C-alpha positions in Angstrom: -74.7 25.5 41.7 -78.4 26.1 41.7 -80.3 25.5 38.4 -83.8 26.3 37.4 -85.7 24.3 34.8 -88.6 25.4 32.7 -90.5 23.1 30.3 -92.8 24.0 27.5 -96.0 22.1 26.4 -94.5 21.1 23.0 -91.4 19.1 22.2 -88.3 21.1 21.5 -84.6 21.4 22.1 -82.9 22.1 25.5 -81.3 25.5 25.9 -78.9 26.1 28.8 -78.2 29.7 29.9 -75.3 30.4 32.2 -74.4 33.5 34.2 -71.6 34.2 36.7 -69.0 31.8 35.4 -66.7 34.7 36.2 -67.4 36.4 39.5 -66.7 40.0 38.5 -69.2 39.8 35.6 -72.6 40.1 37.4 -74.7 41.3 34.5 -75.3 37.7 33.2 -76.6 36.6 36.6 -78.8 39.7 36.9 -80.2 39.3 33.5 -81.1 35.6 34.0 -82.7 36.4 37.4 -84.7 39.2 35.9 -85.9 37.1 33.0 -86.9 34.3 35.3 -89.2 36.6 37.3 -91.9 36.3 34.6 -90.7 33.5 32.3 -92.7 30.9 30.4 -91.6 28.9 27.4 -93.8 27.4 24.6 -91.7 24.4 23.7 -88.6 22.4 24.7 -86.6 22.8 28.0 -84.8 25.8 29.4 -82.1 25.3 32.1 -80.9 28.5 33.8 -77.9 28.6 36.0 -77.6 32.2 37.0 -74.7 32.0 39.6 -72.3 29.3 38.4 -69.4 30.5 40.5 -71.2 31.6 43.6 -68.1 32.3 45.8 -66.4 34.3 43.1 -69.5 36.4 42.7 -69.7 37.0 46.4 -66.1 38.2 46.4 -66.5 40.1 43.1 -63.4 38.5 41.6 -62.9 36.8 38.2 -62.1 33.5 39.9 -61.0 32.2 43.3 -58.2 29.8 42.3 -58.5 29.1 38.6 -60.3 30.4 35.5 -63.4 28.2 35.3 -63.8 29.1 31.7 -60.5 27.5 30.8 -60.4 24.2 32.7 -63.4 22.1 31.6 -61.0 19.8 29.8 -59.1 19.1 33.0 -59.8 16.8 36.0 -58.0 18.6 38.8 -60.5 19.1 41.7 -58.0 20.5 44.1 -59.1 24.1 43.4 -62.4 25.9 44.2 -63.2 26.1 40.5 -62.0 22.6 39.8 -64.6 21.3 42.3 -67.3 23.0 40.2 -66.2 21.3 36.9 -68.0 18.0 37.3 -71.4 19.6 38.0 -71.0 22.2 35.3 -70.0 19.4 32.8 -73.1 17.4 33.8 -75.3 20.5 33.0 -73.6 21.2 29.7 -74.1 17.7 28.5 -77.8 18.2 28.6 -77.7 21.2 26.2 -78.7 21.3 22.5 -78.0 25.0 22.7 -75.9 27.0 25.1 -75.8 30.7 25.8 -73.1 31.8 28.3 -73.4 35.4 29.4 -70.3 37.4 30.2 -69.0 41.0 30.3 -65.5 42.4 29.7 -63.1 44.9 31.2 -62.3 47.2 28.3 -65.9 48.1 27.6 -67.6 48.7 24.4 -70.6 47.2 22.5 -71.9 43.8 23.1 -70.5 41.0 20.9 -70.5 37.2 20.7 -68.0 34.4 20.5 -69.1 31.8 18.0 -67.6 29.0 16.0 -67.1 28.4 12.3 -69.6 25.7 11.8 -72.9 26.9 10.2 -75.2 26.2 13.1 -73.0 27.9 15.7 -72.3 30.9 13.5 -76.0 31.3 12.7 -76.9 31.1 16.4 -74.3 33.7 17.3 -75.4 36.0 14.5 -79.0 35.8 15.9 -77.8 37.6 19.1 -77.9 41.4 19.5 -74.2 41.9 18.8 -71.8 44.4 17.2 -69.6 41.5 16.0 -69.3 37.7 16.1 -65.8 36.5 16.8 -64.6 33.0 15.8 -61.3 31.2 15.9 -60.6 31.5 19.6 -60.0 27.8 20.4 -57.5 27.4 17.5 -55.6 30.5 18.5 -55.5 29.6 22.2 -54.2 26.1 21.4 -51.4 27.6 19.3 -50.4 29.9 22.2 -50.4 27.0 24.7 -49.0 24.0 22.7 -47.9 22.2 25.9 -51.4 22.0 27.4 -54.0 19.3 26.8 -57.3 20.7 25.8 -56.0 24.3 26.4 -58.6 26.9 27.3 -61.6 24.5 27.2 -64.5 26.6 28.4 -68.2 26.2 28.5 -68.9 26.7 24.8 -66.0 24.4 23.7 -67.1 21.7 26.1 -70.7 22.0 25.0 -69.8 21.9 21.3 -67.6 18.8 21.9 -70.7 17.1 23.2 -72.9 18.0 20.3 -74.4 21.4 21.3 -74.6 24.6 19.4 -73.0 27.2 21.7 -72.2 30.9 21.9 -70.6 33.2 24.5 -72.3 36.6 24.7 -70.3 39.5 26.0 -72.8 42.1 27.4 -70.5 45.0 27.6 -68.3 46.5 30.3 -68.7 44.8 33.8 -70.3 47.8 35.5 -72.1 49.3 32.5 -75.8 49.7 33.6 -76.8 48.7 30.1 -75.0 45.4 30.3 -77.9 43.6 32.1 -80.4 44.9 29.5 -78.2 43.6 26.7 -78.1 40.2 28.5 -81.9 40.2 28.7 -82.1 41.0 25.0 -79.7 38.1 24.2 -81.8 35.7 26.3 -84.9 36.7 24.3 -83.0 36.3 21.0 -81.8 32.8 22.1 -85.4 31.8 23.1 -86.6 33.0 19.7 -83.9 31.3 17.7 -84.3 28.0 19.4 -88.1 28.1 19.1 -88.6 27.9 22.9 -90.6 31.1 22.9 -92.7 31.9 19.8 -93.2 35.6 20.4 -89.8 36.5 21.7 -88.2 39.5 19.9 -84.8 41.2 20.1 -83.7 44.2 18.1 -80.3 45.2 16.8 -79.8 47.8 14.1 -77.2 46.0 11.9 -76.2 42.5 11.3 -73.0 41.7 13.3 -69.7 41.7 11.4 -67.7 38.5 11.4 -64.2 38.8 13.0 -61.8 35.8 12.9 -59.3 35.7 15.8 -55.7 35.1 14.5 -53.4 35.7 17.5 -53.3 35.5 21.3 -51.1 38.1 23.0 -49.8 36.2 26.0 -48.1 38.2 28.7 -44.8 36.5 28.9 -43.1 38.7 31.5 -43.6 42.0 33.4 -44.7 44.9 31.1 -47.5 47.1 30.0 -49.7 47.8 27.0 -48.1 50.4 24.6 -51.2 52.5 24.9 -54.8 52.4 26.3 -56.2 49.9 23.9 -59.9 49.7 23.5 -61.9 46.7 22.3 -61.9 46.5 18.4 -59.3 49.3 18.0 -57.4 48.9 14.8 -53.8 47.8 14.9 -51.3 47.5 12.0 -48.8 44.8 11.2 -45.6 45.4 13.2 -47.3 47.9 15.5 -46.3 47.6 19.1 -49.1 46.1 21.2 -47.1 46.0 24.5 -43.7 46.9 25.9 -41.9 44.7 28.5 -40.0 46.1 31.4 -36.7 44.9 29.8 -37.4 47.0 26.7 -38.5 44.2 24.4 -41.8 44.6 22.5 -44.7 42.5 21.6 -46.0 43.4 18.1 -49.0 42.6 15.9 -48.2 39.9 13.3 -50.7 41.3 10.9 -53.2 44.1 10.4 -56.4 43.7 12.4 -58.3 44.7 15.5 -57.5 44.4 19.2 -59.9 42.1 21.0 -60.5 42.2 24.7 -57.4 44.1 25.9 -56.7 43.3 29.5 -53.8 45.5 30.8 -54.1 44.1 34.4 -53.3 40.5 33.2 -50.9 38.5 35.2 -47.8 37.0 33.7 -48.5 33.8 31.8 -52.1 34.6 30.7 -53.6 36.4 27.8 -53.7 40.3 27.9 -55.3 40.7 24.5 -56.1 39.1 21.2 -55.8 40.0 17.5 -58.6 39.5 15.0 -59.2 40.2 11.3 
């Protein structure tokens, strides 16, 4: 897990930027590599890790054995991703700020995952995003009550160790604009943290705040009720998915569909509900 460190002349915070946590999301890695070609910082420390899950990137798969962005609270090193956890944890413990770059299957505008605390929410809102989504950790824990530290990913781990952290979704995996959005997010993070004084990033409107309220876990074989798109509206009681046995999964309240993933395997999330 190769990392690159840049140090400014003045004192300042440490910003960690990650790419390639998921191997089928190359835009973050590409954005970091592009920005590093001609990068300087004025203050603080910047740690870039452009290819966190190198093997998954080489194979163009989300993960090899386990979702690396769900297992940072676990200690199982028997899987490929499990072996990466200790080094990734070591890097994240150095962060005062974390920006983790991702992309998503459904496609749509860039958005950020943040947290309810003031500093994290302010950081996420400083990124060039259509929306800032909060409440993921709480919803995921409710969906997996039998698990210890369920779904602990990079931002959750970093926040647990005192950092301000946000996940930035650059757009659809293969959208040619996704890398540019990633570069813009990096510039915005550098500006917000004060590491680069003349960094600028432009986004027409302030992001709306969406709070996640429900995780749609795929409990058995089935399919989405229709071709959901990210941030599509859905009404209370409306069918989100239909199982092969004829039973249905419905929305518990009015809201918007977040990150629909029709190809999800049984036992994992195939969409979320936000308000």
